[in-house]
DORO-411047 format. One record per residue (C-alpha): x, y, z. Coordinates in nm, 3 decimals. Example, Ala and Ser with C-alpha at 12.3 -4.5 7.8 and 13.67 -1.06 7.14 Angstrom:
BEGIN
(atom (1.230 -0.450 0.780))
(atom (1.367 -0.106 0.714))
***
This chain:
BEGIN
(atom (-2.096 -0.049 -0.866))
(atom (-2.089 -0.303 -0.584))
(atom (-1.726 -0.330 -0.478))
(atom (-1.547 -0.560 -0.235))
(atom (-1.241 -0.405 -0.068))
(atom (-1.031 -0.674 0.098))
(atom (-0.811 -0.509 0.358))
(atom (-1.052 -0.217 0.369))
(atom (-0.984 -0.126 0.734))
(atom (-0.616 -0.065 0.666))
(atom (-0.439 0.263 0.602))
(atom (-0.484 0.270 0.224))
(atom (-0.795 0.051 0.222))
(atom (-0.996 0.284 0.445))
(atom (-0.915 0.584 0.224))
(atom (-1.019 0.376 -0.078))
(atom (-1.351 0.280 0.085))
(atom (-1.417 0.646 0.162))
(atom (-1.343 0.746 -0.198))
(atom (-1.568 0.475 -0.347))
(atom (-1.857 0.572 -0.119))
(atom (-1.815 0.935 -0.225))
(atom (-1.850 0.823 -0.587))
(atom (-2.180 0.646 -0.511))
(atom (-2.059 0.286 -0.500))
(atom (-2.178 0.023 -0.254))
(atom (-1.877 -0.096 -0.057))
(atom (-1.826 -0.433 0.111))
(atom (-1.523 -0.402 0.339))
(atom (-1.350 -0.724 0.441))
(atom (-1.068 -0.723 0.698))
(atom (-0.937 -0.959 0.966))
(atom (-0.810 -0.658 1.168))
(atom (-0.463 -0.806 1.212))
(atom (-0.310 -0.478 1.100))
(atom (-0.623 -0.286 0.996))
(atom (-0.812 -0.088 1.260))
(atom (-1.183 -0.039 1.327))
(atom (-1.108 0.326 1.400))
(atom (-1.015 0.376 1.035))
(atom (-1.365 0.286 0.917))
(atom (-1.576 0.412 1.209))
(atom (-1.669 0.733 1.021))
(atom (-1.808 0.515 0.738))
(atom (-2.010 0.276 0.955))
(atom (-2.329 0.482 0.955))
(atom (-2.361 0.491 0.576))
(atom (-2.620 0.255 0.428))
(atom (-2.393 0.167 0.134))
(atom (-2.106 0.055 0.359))
(atom (-2.089 -0.301 0.492))
(atom (-1.811 -0.443 0.708))
(atom (-1.730 -0.807 0.781))
(atom (-1.440 -0.928 0.990))
(atom (-1.292 -1.217 0.793))
(atom (-0.965 -1.352 0.650))
(atom (-0.921 -1.375 0.272))
(atom (-0.713 -1.692 0.311))
(atom (-1.022 -1.868 0.450))
(atom (-1.352 -1.946 0.276))
(atom (-1.516 -1.668 0.072))
(atom (-1.827 -1.867 -0.015))
(atom (-2.064 -1.624 0.160))
(atom (-1.950 -1.306 -0.013))
(atom (-2.221 -1.103 -0.192))
(atom (-2.227 -1.063 -0.568))
(atom (-2.003 -0.771 -0.662))
(atom (-1.888 -0.595 -0.979))
(atom (-1.530 -0.537 -0.869))
(atom (-1.272 -0.644 -0.610))
(atom (-0.974 -0.456 -0.468))
(atom (-0.729 -0.693 -0.299))
(atom (-0.528 -0.496 -0.042))
(atom (-0.542 -0.762 0.231))
(atom (-0.186 -0.807 0.357))
(atom (0.042 -0.666 0.623))
(atom (0.249 -0.405 0.442))
(atom (0.505 -0.269 0.689))
(atom (0.819 -0.456 0.799))
(atom (0.704 -0.488 1.163))
(atom (0.368 -0.616 1.038))
(atom (0.501 -0.891 0.817))
(atom (0.796 -0.973 1.044))
(atom (0.543 -1.049 1.320))
(atom (0.305 -1.234 1.087))
(atom (0.521 -1.396 0.817))
(atom (0.298 -1.698 0.753))
(atom (-0.023 -1.492 0.756))
(atom (0.140 -1.252 0.508))
(atom (0.234 -1.534 0.272))
(atom (-0.114 -1.687 0.290))
(atom (-0.291 -1.355 0.232))
(atom (-0.093 -1.294 -0.088))
(atom (-0.103 -1.652 -0.215))
(atom (-0.410 -1.844 -0.098))
(atom (-0.602 -1.523 -0.036))
(atom (-0.526 -1.398 -0.387))
(atom (-0.629 -1.735 -0.530))
(atom (-0.963 -1.723 -0.343))
(atom (-1.039 -1.368 -0.453))
(atom (-0.949 -1.443 -0.815))
(atom (-1.175 -1.748 -0.808))
(atom (-1.452 -1.527 -0.665))
(atom (-1.397 -1.276 -0.947))
(atom (-1.413 -1.559 -1.200))
(atom (-1.742 -1.693 -1.058))
(atom (-1.902 -1.351 -1.045))
(atom (-1.759 -1.201 -1.362))
(atom (-1.607 -0.920 -1.153))
(atom (-1.305 -0.703 -1.221))
(atom (-1.014 -0.744 -0.981))
(atom (-0.717 -0.529 -0.882))
(atom (-0.428 -0.694 -0.699))
(atom (-0.231 -0.449 -0.487))
(atom (0.131 -0.552 -0.523))
(atom (0.432 -0.354 -0.407))
(atom (0.755 -0.192 -0.512))
(atom (0.919 -0.457 -0.290))
(atom (0.890 -0.699 -0.586))
(atom (1.190 -0.508 -0.725))
(atom (1.393 -0.593 -0.412))
(atom (1.716 -0.395 -0.387))
(atom (1.696 -0.278 -0.748))
(atom (1.981 -0.282 -0.996))
(atom (1.771 -0.069 -1.234))
(atom (1.690 0.293 -1.149))
(atom (1.424 0.419 -1.169))
(atom (1.221 0.100 -1.163))
(atom (0.990 0.030 -1.458))
(atom (0.727 -0.242 -1.484))
(atom (0.948 -0.441 -1.723))
(atom (1.221 -0.483 -1.458))
(atom (1.217 -0.832 -1.301))
(atom (1.377 -0.728 -0.975))
(atom (1.662 -0.830 -0.744))
(atom (1.493 -1.011 -0.454))
(atom (1.644 -1.235 -0.189))
(atom (1.403 -1.535 -0.188))
(atom (1.501 -1.647 0.164))
(atom (1.586 -1.316 0.334))
(atom (1.417 -1.132 0.619))
(atom (1.166 -0.963 0.387))
(atom (1.098 -1.262 0.161))
(atom (0.765 -1.349 0.327))
(atom (0.633 -1.022 0.185))
(atom (0.841 -0.977 -0.131))
(atom (0.802 -1.331 -0.262))
(atom (0.435 -1.368 -0.168))
(atom (0.358 -1.049 -0.360))
(atom (0.552 -1.184 -0.658))
(atom (0.348 -1.505 -0.635))
(atom (0.029 -1.297 -0.613))
(atom (0.122 -1.122 -0.936))
(atom (0.197 -1.454 -1.105))
(atom (-0.131 -1.621 -1.008))
(atom (-0.321 -1.307 -1.110))
(atom (-0.173 -1.338 -1.458))
(atom (-0.264 -1.709 -1.470))
(atom (-0.627 -1.614 -1.411))
(atom (-0.602 -1.342 -1.676))
(atom (-0.435 -1.555 -1.941))
(atom (-0.589 -1.896 -1.872))
(atom (-0.938 -1.809 -1.745))
(atom (-1.003 -1.465 -1.894))
(atom (-1.055 -1.287 -1.561))
(atom (-1.057 -0.908 -1.588))
(atom (-0.769 -0.846 -1.346))
(atom (-0.475 -0.608 -1.321))
(atom (-0.175 -0.549 -1.092))
(atom (-0.057 -0.225 -0.934))
(atom (0.284 -0.196 -0.767))
(atom (0.246 0.049 -0.481))
(atom (0.551 0.254 -0.383))
(atom (0.597 0.421 -0.045))
(atom (0.272 0.590 0.058))
(atom (0.203 0.820 0.352))
(atom (-0.079 1.023 0.502))
(atom (-0.342 1.029 0.778))
(atom (-0.443 0.694 0.935))
(atom (-0.101 0.537 0.893))
(atom (-0.002 0.343 1.204))
(atom (0.239 0.540 1.427))
(atom (0.409 0.212 1.519))
(atom (0.433 0.052 1.175))
(atom (0.805 0.122 1.144))
(atom (0.796 0.310 0.817))
(atom (0.973 0.634 0.739))
(atom (0.704 0.901 0.778))
(atom (0.522 0.760 1.085))
(atom (0.859 0.703 1.254))
(atom (1.000 1.048 1.192))
(atom (0.676 1.238 1.255))
(atom (0.596 1.068 1.586))
(atom (0.957 1.099 1.702))
(atom (0.962 1.468 1.610))
(atom (0.630 1.543 1.780))
(atom (0.731 1.355 2.094))
(atom (1.066 1.530 2.107))
(atom (1.266 1.208 2.087))
(atom (1.559 1.142 1.856))
(atom (1.488 1.093 1.485))
(atom (1.650 0.757 1.410))
(atom (1.809 0.730 1.066))
(atom (1.918 0.382 0.960))
(atom (2.269 0.351 0.823))
(atom (2.416 0.677 0.696))
(atom (2.080 0.795 0.557))
(atom (2.198 0.792 0.195))
(atom (1.940 0.534 0.084))
(atom (1.650 0.689 -0.108))
(atom (1.272 0.666 -0.114))
(atom (0.995 0.833 -0.315))
(atom (0.684 0.921 -0.114))
(atom (0.329 0.938 -0.255))
(atom (0.044 1.101 -0.063))
(atom (-0.243 0.863 0.003))
(atom (-0.513 1.053 -0.190))
(atom (-0.295 1.044 -0.503))
(atom (-0.239 0.671 -0.458))
(atom (-0.613 0.606 -0.419))
(atom (-0.682 0.805 -0.736))
(atom (-0.440 0.575 -0.918))
(atom (-0.605 0.261 -0.779))
(atom (-0.950 0.376 -0.890))
(atom (-0.826 0.466 -1.237))
(atom (-0.645 0.133 -1.276))
(atom (-0.970 -0.051 -1.203))
(atom (-1.208 0.169 -1.402))
(atom (-1.001 0.260 -1.710))
(atom (-1.102 0.051 -2.014))
(atom (-0.835 -0.173 -2.162))
(atom (-0.638 -0.231 -1.840))
(atom (-0.709 -0.606 -1.815))
(atom (-0.375 -0.781 -1.765))
(atom (-0.196 -0.451 -1.709))
(atom (0.079 -0.387 -1.454))
(atom (0.121 -0.032 -1.325))
(atom (0.365 0.141 -1.093))
(atom (0.185 0.385 -0.863))
(atom (0.409 0.619 -0.669))
(atom (0.565 0.962 -0.668))
(atom (0.898 0.987 -0.855))
(atom (1.011 1.277 -0.631))
(atom (1.316 1.104 -0.477))
(atom (1.499 1.208 -0.158))
(atom (1.743 1.045 0.080))
(atom (1.627 0.919 0.418))
(atom (1.842 1.185 0.586))
(atom (1.676 1.457 0.377))
(atom (1.332 1.334 0.486))
(atom (1.441 1.347 0.850))
(atom (1.563 1.705 0.805))
(atom (1.244 1.810 0.623))
(atom (1.014 1.658 0.887))
(atom (1.222 1.806 1.171))
(atom (1.185 2.147 1.006))
(atom (0.810 2.117 0.933))
(atom (0.731 2.005 1.287))
(atom (0.961 2.272 1.436))
(atom (1.100 1.993 1.652))
(atom (1.410 2.023 1.871))
(atom (1.472 1.649 1.827))
(atom (1.826 1.552 1.728))
(atom (1.891 1.325 1.431))
(atom (2.084 1.012 1.528))
(atom (2.219 0.727 1.316))
(atom (2.158 0.360 1.401))
(atom (2.247 0.027 1.242))
(atom (2.049 -0.096 0.944))
(atom (1.767 -0.329 1.058))
(atom (1.801 -0.579 0.772))
(atom (2.054 -0.683 0.512))
(atom (1.774 -0.673 0.255))
(atom (1.698 -0.302 0.303))
(atom (1.663 -0.147 -0.047))
(atom (1.921 0.123 -0.114))
(atom (1.723 0.311 -0.382))
(atom (1.357 0.332 -0.466))
(atom (1.197 0.547 -0.736))
(atom (0.910 0.456 -0.969))
(atom (0.901 0.503 -1.342))
(atom (0.535 0.606 -1.388))
(atom (0.538 0.660 -1.766))
(atom (0.288 0.374 -1.817))
(atom (0.044 0.511 -1.557))
(atom (0.069 0.856 -1.715))
(atom (0.003 0.721 -2.065))
(atom (-0.266 0.459 -1.996))
(atom (-0.439 0.590 -1.683))
(atom (-0.378 0.964 -1.727))
(atom (-0.249 0.957 -1.370))
(atom (0.031 1.129 -1.186))
(atom (0.068 1.258 -0.828))
(atom (-0.070 1.604 -0.751))
(atom (0.006 1.657 -0.380))
(atom (0.353 1.797 -0.314))
(atom (0.570 1.670 -0.031))
(atom (0.540 1.982 0.185))
(atom (0.161 1.992 0.158))
(atom (0.124 1.619 0.217))
(atom (0.352 1.627 0.520))
(atom (0.161 1.922 0.668))
(atom (-0.164 1.724 0.647))
(atom (0.001 1.413 0.789))
(atom (0.172 1.598 1.074))
(atom (-0.158 1.765 1.169))
(atom (-0.330 1.424 1.186))
(atom (-0.053 1.270 1.396))
(atom (-0.043 1.574 1.625))
(atom (-0.417 1.545 1.693))
(atom (-0.389 1.170 1.750))
(atom (-0.099 1.206 1.992))
(atom (-0.277 1.487 2.177))
(atom (-0.579 1.255 2.227))
***
């Protein structure tokens, strides 16, 4: 297949490009490099089936080549990323989604919109299933991301229901692994870099809030299956690992696996909209896609720590 990956130089996008190339696809990577990095795709640049163009999905897409499928991952995804670029985030998930859906309609291509577990906000339902409508603050600190992703889902379904576009939505839960940005503010990059540098591991609040972490190769497997599995048009799928731990437990685990002398310290919560619990119900992905995570937390953290250690050493 010829596949366009919007946001293909990002953390998840670069792993997806690598996977698609390994399967024999021709990959057109589109990224404005606001949060994506050229270094993530440098190993792919010499392959004849890989093409990169620096561009913004919220601008014109008239010159894009004919493709069979589109993955839309083009958006800042970490709090520091979308706090610094709130308008760009909203445009990527609204106007950018509209442009990519229109491109899919013109070309008869399949499309996958990468949404987020943030559409559930600070959930009142636990674990979160795809039928839950969420508890989101529409004007809070995180609303530029949460609400633009919710809009992206809505316009995707308009194109499915009104125009017959072969599109689907995946809600990505917390994902970690090599190539994640050490400075992106999320749990694993924060704790791993702090532990390796010997600085304090900073836990927000009392550390009782929970997250469920999915290793990046498992997440990419789910994305590929959601696009390729027959009968997924109009589907919405949670992709994440239901293995739930508290933030404090993650700090203790990472401190132990890095053999770090760093102390664990507690600091004020950064935002009133910080979700207190997060765990995916993946029954639908198991049933329809035949997908579930395979990489355990200890193994995934070992791989991630090794990558960060090498990067910091360089």
